[in-house]
N, CA, C, O and the ligand as a Tripos MOL2 file, in Angstrom:
@<TRIPOS>MOLECULE
protein
  269   267    68     0     0
PROTEIN
NO_CHARGES

@<TRIPOS>ATOM
      1 N         -19.8180    8.3630  -32.5030 N.3       1 MET1
      2 CA        -18.6600    8.6190  -31.6920 C.3       1 MET1
      3 C         -18.5250   10.1220  -31.4510 C.2       1 MET1
      4 O         -18.7050   10.9250  -32.3670 O.2       1 MET1
      5 N         -18.2130   10.4880  -30.2320 N.am      2 ALA2
      6 CA        -18.0210   11.8650  -29.9160 C.3       2 ALA2
      7 C         -16.6450   12.3340  -30.4250 C.2       2 ALA2
      8 O         -15.6350   11.6470  -30.2750 O.2       2 ALA2
      9 N         -16.6500   13.4930  -31.0110 N.am      3 VAL3
     10 CA        -15.3900   14.1040  -31.4660 C.3       3 VAL3
     11 C         -15.1710   15.4290  -30.8450 C.2       3 VAL3
     12 O         -16.0820   16.2520  -30.7540 O.2       3 VAL3
     13 N         -13.9610   15.6430  -30.4130 N.am      4 GLN4
     14 CA        -13.6920   16.8920  -29.6930 C.3       4 GLN4
     15 C         -13.7640   18.0660  -30.6450 C.2       4 GLN4
     16 O         -13.3390   17.9930  -31.7970 O.2       4 GLN4
     17 N         -14.3280   19.1760  -30.1140 N.am      5 GLN5
     18 CA        -14.5220   20.3360  -30.9750 C.3       5 GLN5
     19 C         -13.3220   21.2360  -30.9860 C.2       5 GLN5
     20 O         -13.0300   21.8820  -31.9920 O.2       5 GLN5
     21 N         -12.6230   21.2850  -29.8740 N.am      6 ASN6
     22 CA        -11.4540   22.2090  -29.7840 C.3       6 ASN6
     23 C         -10.2440   21.4670  -29.3300 C.2       6 ASN6
     24 O         -10.3260   20.5070  -28.5640 O.2       6 ASN6
     25 N          -9.0860   21.9330  -29.8230 N.am      7 ARG7
     26 CA         -7.8470   21.3510  -29.4550 C.3       7 ARG7
     27 C          -7.5050   21.7630  -28.0270 C.2       7 ARG7
     28 O          -7.6850   22.9190  -27.6440 O.2       7 ARG7
     29 N          -7.0050   20.7950  -27.2370 N.am      8 VAL8
     30 CA         -6.5530   21.0620  -25.8140 C.3       8 VAL8
     31 C          -5.1480   21.5010  -25.9190 C.2       8 VAL8
     32 O          -4.3050   20.8230  -26.5060 O.2       8 VAL8
     33 N          -4.8840   22.6610  -25.3380 N.am      9 THR9
     34 CA         -3.5140   23.2630  -25.4240 C.3       9 THR9
     35 C          -2.5790   22.4970  -24.4410 C.2       9 THR9
     36 O          -3.0250   21.8120  -23.5200 O.2       9 THR9
     37 N          -1.3080   22.6530  -24.6860 N.am     10 ARG10
     38 CA         -0.3070   21.9970  -23.7590 C.3      10 ARG10
     39 C          -0.5660   22.4680  -22.3680 C.2      10 ARG10
     40 O          -0.4580   21.6820  -21.4270 O.2      10 ARG10
     41 N          -0.9160   23.7630  -22.1890 N.am     11 SER11
     42 CA         -1.0800   24.2970  -20.8600 C.3      11 SER11
     43 C          -2.2600   23.5760  -20.1590 C.2      11 SER11
     44 O          -2.1280   23.0850  -19.0370 O.2      11 SER11
     45 N          -3.4090   23.5290  -20.8560 N.am     12 LYS12
     46 CA         -4.5490   22.9170  -20.2280 C.3      12 LYS12
     47 C          -4.3400   21.4110  -19.9990 C.2      12 LYS12
     48 O          -4.7470   20.8740  -18.9690 O.2      12 LYS12
     49 N          -3.7260   20.7610  -20.9320 N.am     13 ARG13
     50 CA         -3.4170   19.3180  -20.8100 C.3      13 ARG13
     51 C          -2.5130   19.1260  -19.5520 C.2      13 ARG13
     52 O          -2.7650   18.2280  -18.7490 O.2      13 ARG13
     53 N          -1.4680   19.9670  -19.3860 N.am     14 ASN14
     54 CA         -0.5870   19.7780  -18.2640 C.3      14 ASN14
     55 C          -1.2560   20.1710  -16.9700 C.2      14 ASN14
     56 O          -0.9410   19.5810  -15.9370 O.2      14 ASN14
     57 N          -2.1800   21.1550  -16.9640 N.am     15 MET15
     58 CA         -2.8930   21.5270  -15.7410 C.3      15 MET15
     59 C          -3.7720   20.3290  -15.3100 C.2      15 MET15
     60 O          -3.8880   20.0210  -14.1240 O.2      15 MET15
     61 N          -4.3910   19.6600  -16.3200 N.am     16 ARG16
     62 CA         -5.2370   18.4480  -15.9720 C.3      16 ARG16
     63 C          -4.3330   17.3960  -15.3870 C.2      16 ARG16
     64 O          -4.7290   16.7470  -14.4180 O.2      16 ARG16
     65 N          -3.1660   17.1900  -15.9020 N.am     17 ARG17
     66 CA         -2.2680   16.0800  -15.4590 C.3      17 ARG17
     67 C          -1.5030   16.4480  -14.1730 C.2      17 ARG17
     68 O          -0.7770   15.6020  -13.6500 O.2      17 ARG17
     69 N          -1.6320   17.6210  -13.6720 N.am     18 SER18
     70 CA         -0.8730   18.0370  -12.5000 C.3      18 SER18
     71 C          -1.3230   17.2480  -11.2810 C.2      18 SER18
     72 O          -0.5800   17.2080  -10.3010 O.2      18 SER18
     73 N          -2.4900   16.6210  -11.2790 N.am     19 HIS19
     74 CA         -3.0050   15.8000  -10.1620 C.3      19 HIS19
     75 C          -2.8080   14.3270  -10.3760 C.2      19 HIS19
     76 O          -3.2650   13.5360   -9.5500 O.2      19 HIS19
     77 N          -2.1410   13.9030  -11.4550 N.am     20 ASP20
     78 CA         -2.0950   12.4900  -11.8360 C.3      20 ASP20
     79 C          -0.9570   11.7660  -11.1890 C.2      20 ASP20
     80 O          -0.9070   10.5400  -11.2910 O.2      20 ASP20
     81 N          -0.0350   12.4290  -10.5280 N.am     21 SER21
     82 CA          1.1520   11.7100  -10.0500 C.3      21 SER21
     83 C           0.7880   10.8290   -8.8950 C.2      21 SER21
     84 O          -0.1140   11.1290   -8.1130 O.2      21 SER21
     85 N           1.5370    9.6830   -8.7950 N.am     22 LEU22
     86 CA          1.3380    8.7270   -7.7950 C.3      22 LEU22
     87 C           2.2890    9.0280   -6.6080 C.2      22 LEU22
     88 O           3.3670    9.5910   -6.8020 O.2      22 LEU22
     89 N           1.8850    8.6550   -5.4100 N.am     23 THR23
     90 CA          2.7240    8.8180   -4.2600 C.3      23 THR23
     91 C           3.1470    7.4490   -3.7640 C.2      23 THR23
     92 O           2.4010    6.4750   -3.8660 O.2      23 THR23
     93 N           4.3320    7.3920   -3.2370 N.am     24 ALA24
     94 CA          4.8600    6.1010   -2.6960 C.3      24 ALA24
     95 C           4.0880    5.6900   -1.4490 C.2      24 ALA24
     96 O           3.6460    6.5240   -0.6580 O.2      24 ALA24
     97 N           3.9400    4.3760   -1.3020 N.am     25 VAL25
     98 CA          3.2380    3.8460   -0.1580 C.3      25 VAL25
     99 C           4.1330    4.0590    1.0550 C.2      25 VAL25
    100 O           5.3080    3.6920    1.0550 O.2      25 VAL25
    101 N           3.5570    4.6560    2.0810 N.am     26 SER26
    102 CA          4.3460    4.8490    3.3280 C.3      26 SER26
    103 C           4.2900    3.5960    4.1540 C.2      26 SER26
    104 O           3.3580    2.8020    4.0310 O.2      26 SER26
    105 N           5.3060    3.4080    5.0170 N.am     27 SER27
    106 CA          5.3640    2.2050    5.8350 C.3      27 SER27
    107 C           6.0260    2.5750    7.1570 C.2      27 SER27
    108 O           6.9160    3.4220    7.2290 O.2      27 SER27
    109 N           5.5600    1.9150    8.1690 N.am     28 ASN28
    110 CA          6.1470    2.0660    9.4990 C.3      28 ASN28
    111 C           6.8150    0.7740    9.9510 C.2      28 ASN28
    112 O           6.4970   -0.2940    9.4280 O.2      28 ASN28
    113 N           7.7110    0.8460   10.8890 N.am     29 GLU29
    114 CA          8.3700   -0.3330   11.4760 C.3      29 GLU29
    115 C           7.4450   -0.8340   12.6090 C.2      29 GLU29
    116 O           6.9840   -0.0570   13.4440 O.2      29 GLU29
    117 N           7.1890   -2.1790   12.6070 N.am     30 CYS30
    118 CA          6.3730   -2.7310   13.6660 C.3      30 CYS30
    119 C           7.1490   -2.6250   15.0110 C.2      30 CYS30
    120 O           8.2990   -3.0590   15.0830 O.2      30 CYS30
    121 N           6.5420   -2.0660   16.0500 N.am     31 PRO31
    122 CA          7.3170   -1.9290   17.3420 C.3      31 PRO31
    123 C           7.4660   -3.3290   17.9910 C.2      31 PRO31
    124 O           8.2990   -3.4900   18.8830 O.2      31 PRO31
    125 N           6.6960   -4.3220   17.5750 N.am     32 ASN32
    126 CA          6.8190   -5.6560   18.1850 C.3      32 ASN32
    127 C           7.8910   -6.5180   17.5380 C.2      32 ASN32
    128 O           8.7150   -7.1040   18.2400 O.2      32 ASN32
    129 N           7.8960   -6.6060   16.2050 N.am     33 CYS33
    130 CA          8.8100   -7.5320   15.5370 C.3      33 CYS33
    131 C           9.8080   -6.7780   14.5880 C.2      33 CYS33
    132 O          10.7820   -7.3710   14.1240 O.2      33 CYS33
    133 N           9.5590   -5.5120   14.3210 N.am     34 GLY34
    134 CA         10.4920   -4.7370   13.5100 C.3      34 GLY34
    135 C          10.2340   -4.8320   12.0300 C.2      34 GLY34
    136 O          10.9020   -4.1460   11.2570 O.2      34 GLY34
    137 N           9.2880   -5.6580   11.5950 N.am     35 GLU35
    138 CA          8.9720   -5.7100   10.1650 C.3      35 GLU35
    139 C           8.2740   -4.4110    9.6790 C.2      35 GLU35
    140 O           7.6020   -3.7170   10.4420 O.2      35 GLU35
    141 N           8.4640   -4.1270    8.4040 N.am     36 LEU36
    142 CA          7.7460   -2.9300    7.8620 C.3      36 LEU36
    143 C           6.2500   -3.3000    7.7150 C.2      36 LEU36
    144 O           5.8980   -4.3730    7.2230 O.2      36 LEU36
    145 N           5.3910   -2.3670    8.1630 N.am     37 LYS37
    146 CA          3.9560   -2.5410    8.0550 C.3      37 LYS37
    147 C           3.2600   -1.2820    7.6260 C.2      37 LYS37
    148 O           3.8270   -0.2000    7.7750 O.2      37 LYS37
    149 N           2.0690   -1.3640    7.1050 N.am     38 LEU38
    150 CA          1.3100   -0.1500    6.7700 C.3      38 LEU38
    151 C           0.8310    0.5130    8.0030 C.2      38 LEU38
    152 O           0.4370   -0.1650    8.9520 O.2      38 LEU38
    153 N           0.8460    1.8770    8.0370 N.am     39 PRO39
    154 CA          0.3300    2.6220    9.2140 C.3      39 PRO39
    155 C          -1.1610    2.3020    9.4320 C.2      39 PRO39
    156 O          -1.9160    2.2010    8.4650 O.2      39 PRO39
    157 N          -1.5600    2.1520   10.6130 N.am     40 HIS40
    158 CA         -2.9560    1.9090   11.0240 C.3      40 HIS40
    159 C          -3.4490    0.5510   10.5210 C.2      40 HIS40
    160 O          -4.6470    0.3560   10.3190 O.2      40 HIS40
    161 N          -2.5360   -0.3660   10.3240 N.am     41 HIS41
    162 CA         -2.9040   -1.7240    9.9170 C.3      41 HIS41
    163 C          -2.2330   -2.7270   10.8700 C.2      41 HIS41
    164 O          -1.1630   -2.4740   11.4240 O.2      41 HIS41
    165 N          -2.9130   -3.8840   11.0380 N.am     42 VAL42
    166 CA         -2.2830   -4.9720   11.8120 C.3      42 VAL42
    167 C          -1.0070   -5.4420   11.1420 C.2      42 VAL42
    168 O          -0.9590   -5.5580    9.9170 O.2      42 VAL42
    169 N          -0.0090   -5.7050   11.8950 N.am     43 CYS43
    170 CA          1.2920   -6.1750   11.3460 C.3      43 CYS43
    171 C           1.0350   -7.5210   10.6940 C.2      43 CYS43
    172 O           0.4040   -8.3900   11.2960 O.2      43 CYS43
    173 N           1.5230   -7.7090    9.4510 N.am     44 GLY44
    174 CA          1.2950   -8.9390    8.7100 C.3      44 GLY44
    175 C           2.1710  -10.0470    9.1770 C.2      44 GLY44
    176 O           1.8460  -11.2040    8.9090 O.2      44 GLY44
    177 N           3.2640   -9.7910    9.8590 N.am     45 SER45
    178 CA          4.1380  -10.9160   10.1780 C.3      45 SER45
    179 C           3.9430  -11.3960   11.5690 C.2      45 SER45
    180 O           4.1410  -12.5810   11.8380 O.2      45 SER45
    181 N           3.5370  -10.4730   12.5390 N.am     46 CYS46
    182 CA          3.3140  -10.9880   13.9180 C.3      46 CYS46
    183 C           1.8510  -10.7870   14.3950 C.2      46 CYS46
    184 O           1.5050  -11.2760   15.4700 O.2      46 CYS46
    185 N           1.0380  -10.1280   13.6770 N.am     47 GLY47
    186 CA         -0.3820  -10.0150   14.0720 C.3      47 GLY47
    187 C          -0.6450   -9.0620   15.1650 C.2      47 GLY47
    188 O          -1.7200   -9.1210   15.7620 O.2      47 GLY47
    189 N           0.2930   -8.1450   15.4890 N.am     48 TYR48
    190 CA          0.1080   -7.2240   16.5990 C.3      48 TYR48
    191 C          -0.4760   -5.9240   16.0980 C.2      48 TYR48
    192 O          -0.2400   -5.5260   14.9570 O.2      48 TYR48
    193 N          -1.2230   -5.2750   16.9330 N.am     49 TYR49
    194 CA         -1.6330   -3.9250   16.6440 C.3      49 TYR49
    195 C          -1.8820   -3.2250   18.0050 C.2      49 TYR49
    196 O          -2.5620   -3.7730   18.8720 O.2      49 TYR49
    197 N          -1.3320   -2.0310   18.1730 N.am     50 ALA50
    198 CA         -1.4480   -1.2250   19.3940 C.3      50 ALA50
    199 C          -0.9620   -1.9670   20.6010 C.2      50 ALA50
    200 O          -1.5520   -1.8890   21.6780 O.2      50 ALA50
    201 N           0.1390   -2.7020   20.4160 N.am     51 GLY51
    202 CA          0.7390   -3.3720   21.5570 C.3      51 GLY51
    203 C           0.1610   -4.6850   22.0010 C.2      51 GLY51
    204 O           0.6030   -5.2340   23.0110 O.2      51 GLY51
    205 N          -0.7810   -5.1970   21.3100 N.am     52 ARG52
    206 CA         -1.3520   -6.5020   21.6760 C.3      52 ARG52
    207 C          -1.6450   -7.3700   20.4510 C.2      52 ARG52
    208 O          -1.8310   -6.8520   19.3500 O.2      52 ARG52
    209 N          -1.6870   -8.6930   20.6450 N.am     53 GLU53
    210 CA         -1.8990   -9.5980   19.5030 C.3      53 GLU53
    211 C          -3.3670   -9.6230   19.1940 C.2      53 GLU53
    212 O          -4.1780   -9.9500   20.0610 O.2      53 GLU53
    213 N          -3.7310   -9.2820   17.9690 N.am     54 VAL54
    214 CA         -5.1590   -9.2200   17.5650 C.3      54 VAL54
    215 C          -5.4110  -10.3130   16.5030 C.2      54 VAL54
    216 O          -6.5530  -10.7430   16.3420 O.2      54 VAL54
    217 N          -4.3710  -10.7700   15.7770 N.am     55 VAL55
    218 CA         -4.5130  -11.8660   14.8150 C.3      55 VAL55
    219 C          -3.5680  -12.9470   15.1660 C.2      55 VAL55
    220 O          -2.3880  -12.6790   15.3940 O.2      55 VAL55
    221 N          -4.0320  -14.1800   15.2220 N.am     56 ASN56
    222 CA         -3.1540  -15.2890   15.4960 C.3      56 ASN56
    223 C          -2.4560  -15.7270   14.1830 C.2      56 ASN56
    224 O          -3.0820  -16.3240   13.3080 O.2      56 ASN56
    225 N          -1.1420  -15.4140   14.0690 N.am     57 VAL57
    226 CA         -0.3880  -15.7420   12.8760 C.3      57 VAL57
    227 C           0.3780  -17.0290   13.1200 C.2      57 VAL57
    228 O           1.1730  -17.1160   14.0560 O.2      57 VAL57
    229 N           0.1360  -18.0470   12.2670 N.am     58 ALA58
    230 CA          0.8360  -19.3020   12.4200 C.3      58 ALA58
    231 C           2.3160  -19.0880   12.1460 C.2      58 ALA58
    232 O           2.6560  -18.5510   11.0920 O.2      58 ALA58
    233 N           3.2090  -19.4800   13.0420 N.am     59 GLN59
    234 CA          4.6260  -19.1790   12.9330 C.3      59 GLN59
    235 C           5.3220  -20.2930   12.1270 C.2      59 GLN59
    236 O           6.1050  -19.9830   11.2290 O.2      59 GLN59
    237 N           5.0730  -21.5270   12.4090 N.am     60 ASP60
    238 CA          5.9060  -22.6380   11.8900 C.3      60 ASP60
    239 C           5.2380  -23.3460   10.6820 C.2      60 ASP60
    240 O           5.5230  -24.5150   10.4210 O.2      60 ASP60
    241 N           4.4010  -22.6780    9.9890 N.am     61 LEU61
    242 CA          3.7140  -23.2840    8.8400 C.3      61 LEU61
    243 C           4.5960  -23.1530    7.6130 C.2      61 LEU61
    244 O           4.9080  -22.0520    7.1580 O.2      61 LEU61
    245 N           5.0000  -24.3350    7.0750 N.am     62 ASP62
    246 CA          5.8360  -24.3370    5.9190 C.3      62 ASP62
    247 C           5.0870  -24.7790    4.6700 C.2      62 ASP62
    248 O           4.8910  -25.9800    4.4790 O.2      62 ASP62
    249 N           4.6720  -23.8810    3.8350 N.am     63 LEU63
    250 CA          3.8390  -24.2340    2.6780 C.3      63 LEU63
    251 C           4.6440  -24.7600    1.5230 C.2      63 LEU63
    252 O           4.1030  -25.3460    0.5860 O.2      63 LEU63
    253 N           5.9630  -24.5440    1.5940 N.am     64 ASP64
    254 CA          6.8200  -24.9410    0.4360 C.3      64 ASP64
    255 C           7.3040  -26.3480    0.5750 C.2      64 ASP64
    256 O           7.9680  -26.8410   -0.3360 O.2      64 ASP64
    257 N           7.0140  -27.0310    1.6580 N.am     65 ASP65
    258 CA          7.5120  -28.3760    1.8980 C.3      65 ASP65
    259 C           6.7220  -29.3760    1.0090 C.2      65 ASP65
    260 O           5.5190  -29.5600    1.1930 O.2      65 ASP65
    261 N           7.4190  -30.0120    0.0510 N.am     66 ASP66
    262 CA          6.7300  -30.9340   -0.8530 C.3      66 ASP66
    263 C           6.7240  -32.3380   -0.3500 C.2      66 ASP66
    264 O           5.9460  -33.1460   -0.8570 O.2      66 ASP66
    265 N           7.5290  -32.6850    0.6040 N.am     67 SER67
    266 CA          7.6670  -34.0750    1.0610 C.3      67 SER67
    267 C           6.5110  -34.5520    1.8820 C.2      67 SER67
    268 O           6.5010  -35.6990    2.3270 O.2      67 SER67
    269 ZN          5.0310   -7.1680   13.7910 Zn       68 ZN68
@<TRIPOS>BOND
     1     1     2 1
     2     2     3 1
     3     3     4 2
     4     3     5 am
     5     5     6 1
     6     6     7 1
     7     7     8 2
     8     7     9 am
     9     9    10 1
    10    10    11 1
    11    11    12 2
    12    11    13 am
    13    13    14 1
    14    14    15 1
    15    15    16 2
    16    15    17 am
    17    17    18 1
    18    18    19 1
    19    19    20 2
    20    19    21 am
    21    21    22 1
    22    22    23 1
    23    23    24 2
    24    23    25 am
    25    25    26 1
    26    26    27 1
    27    27    28 2
    28    27    29 am
    29    29    30 1
    30    30    31 1
    31    31    32 2
    32    31    33 am
    33    33    34 1
    34    34    35 1
    35    35    36 2
    36    35    37 am
    37    37    38 1
    38    38    39 1
    39    39    40 2
    40    39    41 am
    41    41    42 1
    42    42    43 1
    43    43    44 2
    44    43    45 am
    45    45    46 1
    46    46    47 1
    47    47    48 2
    48    47    49 am
    49    49    50 1
    50    50    51 1
    51    51    52 2
    52    51    53 am
    53    53    54 1
    54    54    55 1
    55    55    56 2
    56    55    57 am
    57    57    58 1
    58    58    59 1
    59    59    60 2
    60    59    61 am
    61    61    62 1
    62    62    63 1
    63    63    64 2
    64    63    65 am
    65    65    66 1
    66    66    67 1
    67    67    68 2
    68    67    69 am
    69    69    70 1
    70    70    71 1
    71    71    72 2
    72    71    73 am
    73    73    74 1
    74    74    75 1
    75    75    76 2
    76    75    77 am
    77    77    78 1
    78    78    79 1
    79    79    80 2
    80    79    81 am
    81    81    82 1
    82    82    83 1
    83    83    84 2
    84    83    85 am
    85    85    86 1
    86    86    87 1
    87    87    88 2
    88    87    89 am
    89    89    90 1
    90    90    91 1
    91    91    92 2
    92    91    93 am
    93    93    94 1
    94    94    95 1
    95    95    96 2
    96    95    97 am
    97    97    98 1
    98    98    99 1
    99    99   100 2
   100    99   101 am
   101   101   102 1
   102   102   103 1
   103   103   104 2
   104   103   105 am
   105   105   106 1
   106   106   107 1
   107   107   108 2
   108   107   109 am
   109   109   110 1
   110   110   111 1
   111   111   112 2
   112   111   113 am
   113   113   114 1
   114   114   115 1
   115   115   116 2
   116   115   117 am
   117   117   118 1
   118   118   119 1
   119   119   120 2
   120   119   121 am
   121   121   122 1
   122   122   123 1
   123   123   124 2
   124   123   125 am
   125   125   126 1
   126   126   127 1
   127   127   128 2
   128   127   129 am
   129   129   130 1
   130   130   131 1
   131   131   132 2
   132   131   133 am
   133   133   134 1
   134   134   135 1
   135   135   136 2
   136   135   137 am
   137   137   138 1
   138   138   139 1
   139   139   140 2
   140   139   141 am
   141   141   142 1
   142   142   143 1
   143   143   144 2
   144   143   145 am
   145   145   146 1
   146   146   147 1
   147   147   148 2
   148   147   149 am
   149   149   150 1
   150   150   151 1
   151   151   152 2
   152   151   153 am
   153   153   154 1
   154   154   155 1
   155   155   156 2
   156   155   157 am
   157   157   158 1
   158   158   159 1
   159   159   160 2
   160   159   161 am
   161   161   162 1
   162   162   163 1
   163   163   164 2
   164   163   165 am
   165   165   166 1
   166   166   167 1
   167   167   168 2
   168   167   169 am
   169   169   170 1
   170   170   171 1
   171   171   172 2
   172   171   173 am
   173   173   174 1
   174   174   175 1
   175   175   176 2
   176   175   177 am
   177   177   178 1
   178   178   179 1
   179   179   180 2
   180   179   181 am
   181   181   182 1
   182   182   183 1
   183   183   184 2
   184   183   185 am
   185   185   186 1
   186   186   187 1
   187   187   188 2
   188   187   189 am
   189   189   190 1
   190   190   191 1
   191   191   192 2
   192   191   193 am
   193   193   194 1
   194   194   195 1
   195   195   196 2
   196   195   197 am
   197   197   198 1
   198   198   199 1
   199   199   200 2
   200   199   201 am
   201   201   202 1
   202   202   203 1
   203   203   204 2
   204   203   205 am
   205   205   206 1
   206   206   207 1
   207   207   208 2
   208   207   209 am
   209   209   210 1
   210   210   211 1
   211   211   212 2
   212   211   213 am
   213   213   214 1
   214   214   215 1
   215   215   216 2
   216   215   217 am
   217   217   218 1
   218   218   219 1
   219   219   220 2
   220   219   221 am
   221   221   222 1
   222   222   223 1
   223   223   224 2
   224   223   225 am
   225   225   226 1
   226   226   227 1
   227   227   228 2
   228   227   229 am
   229   229   230 1
   230   230   231 1
   231   231   232 2
   232   231   233 am
   233   233   234 1
   234   234   235 1
   235   235   236 2
   236   235   237 am
   237   237   238 1
   238   238   239 1
   239   239   240 2
   240   239   241 am
   241   241   242 1
   242   242   243 1
   243   243   244 2
   244   243   245 am
   245   245   246 1
   246   246   247 1
   247   247   248 2
   248   247   249 am
   249   249   250 1
   250   250   251 1
   251   251   252 2
   252   251   253 am
   253   253   254 1
   254   254   255 1
   255   255   256 2
   256   255   257 am
   257   257   258 1
   258   258   259 1
   259   259   260 2
   260   259   261 am
   261   261   262 1
   262   262   263 1
   263   263   264 2
   264   263   265 am
   265   265   266 1
   266   266   267 1
   267   267   268 2
@<TRIPOS>SUBSTRUCTURE
     1 MET1         2 RESIDUE 1 A MET
     2 ALA2         6 RESIDUE 1 A ALA
     3 VAL3        10 RESIDUE 1 A VAL
     4 GLN4        14 RESIDUE 1 A GLN
     5 GLN5        18 RESIDUE 1 A GLN
     6 ASN6        22 RESIDUE 1 A ASN
     7 ARG7        26 RESIDUE 1 A ARG
     8 VAL8        30 RESIDUE 1 A VAL
     9 THR9        34 RESIDUE 1 A THR
    10 ARG10       38 RESIDUE 1 A ARG
    11 SER11       42 RESIDUE 1 A SER
    12 LYS12       46 RESIDUE 1 A LYS
    13 ARG13       50 RESIDUE 1 A ARG
    14 ASN14       54 RESIDUE 1 A ASN
    15 MET15       58 RESIDUE 1 A MET
    16 ARG16       62 RESIDUE 1 A ARG
    17 ARG17       66 RESIDUE 1 A ARG
    18 SER18       70 RESIDUE 1 A SER
    19 HIS19       74 RESIDUE 1 A HIS
    20 ASP20       78 RESIDUE 1 A ASP
    21 SER21       82 RESIDUE 1 A SER
    22 LEU22       86 RESIDUE 1 A LEU
    23 THR23       90 RESIDUE 1 A THR
    24 ALA24       94 RESIDUE 1 A ALA
    25 VAL25       98 RESIDUE 1 A VAL
    26 SER26      102 RESIDUE 1 A SER
    27 SER27      106 RESIDUE 1 A SER
    28 ASN28      110 RESIDUE 1 A ASN
    29 GLU29      114 RESIDUE 1 A GLU
    30 CYS30      118 RESIDUE 1 A CYS
    31 PRO31      122 RESIDUE 1 A PRO
    32 ASN32      126 RESIDUE 1 A ASN
    33 CYS33      130 RESIDUE 1 A CYS
    34 GLY34      134 RESIDUE 1 A GLY
    35 GLU35      138 RESIDUE 1 A GLU
    36 LEU36      142 RESIDUE 1 A LEU
    37 LYS37      146 RESIDUE 1 A LYS
    38 LEU38      150 RESIDUE 1 A LEU
    39 PRO39      154 RESIDUE 1 A PRO
    40 HIS40      158 RESIDUE 1 A HIS
    41 HIS41      162 RESIDUE 1 A HIS
    42 VAL42      166 RESIDUE 1 A VAL
    43 CYS43      170 RESIDUE 1 A CYS
    44 GLY44      174 RESIDUE 1 A GLY
    45 SER45      178 RESIDUE 1 A SER
    46 CYS46      182 RESIDUE 1 A CYS
    47 GLY47      186 RESIDUE 1 A GLY
    48 TYR48      190 RESIDUE 1 A TYR
    49 TYR49      194 RESIDUE 1 A TYR
    50 ALA50      198 RESIDUE 1 A ALA
    51 GLY51      202 RESIDUE 1 A GLY
    52 ARG52      206 RESIDUE 1 A ARG
    53 GLU53      210 RESIDUE 1 A GLU
    54 VAL54      214 RESIDUE 1 A VAL
    55 VAL55      218 RESIDUE 1 A VAL
    56 ASN56      222 RESIDUE 1 A ASN
    57 VAL57      226 RESIDUE 1 A VAL
    58 ALA58      230 RESIDUE 1 A ALA
    59 GLN59      234 RESIDUE 1 A GLN
    60 ASP60      238 RESIDUE 1 A ASP
    61 LEU61      242 RESIDUE 1 A LEU
    62 ASP62      246 RESIDUE 1 A ASP
    63 LEU63      250 RESIDUE 1 A LEU
    64 ASP64      254 RESIDUE 1 A ASP
    65 ASP65      258 RESIDUE 1 A ASP
    66 ASP66      262 RESIDUE 1 A ASP
    67 SER67      266 RESIDUE 1 A SER
    68 ZN68       269 GROUP 0 **** ****
């Protein structure tokens, strides 16, 4: 097993960790349906991108119906 030879100082440790922070996921409002969507991605609720429908999203599909 490798064992470190020198102690890492608080300064060096914190310098290494200065790039570790996470950023929040950005989101835009879909101009077609108003749902929040990821930028540069097809809208997940209506299937539109750049003003036209590119994915056919089934609207009346009810997966929770047990009957
Ligand atoms: Zn949409």
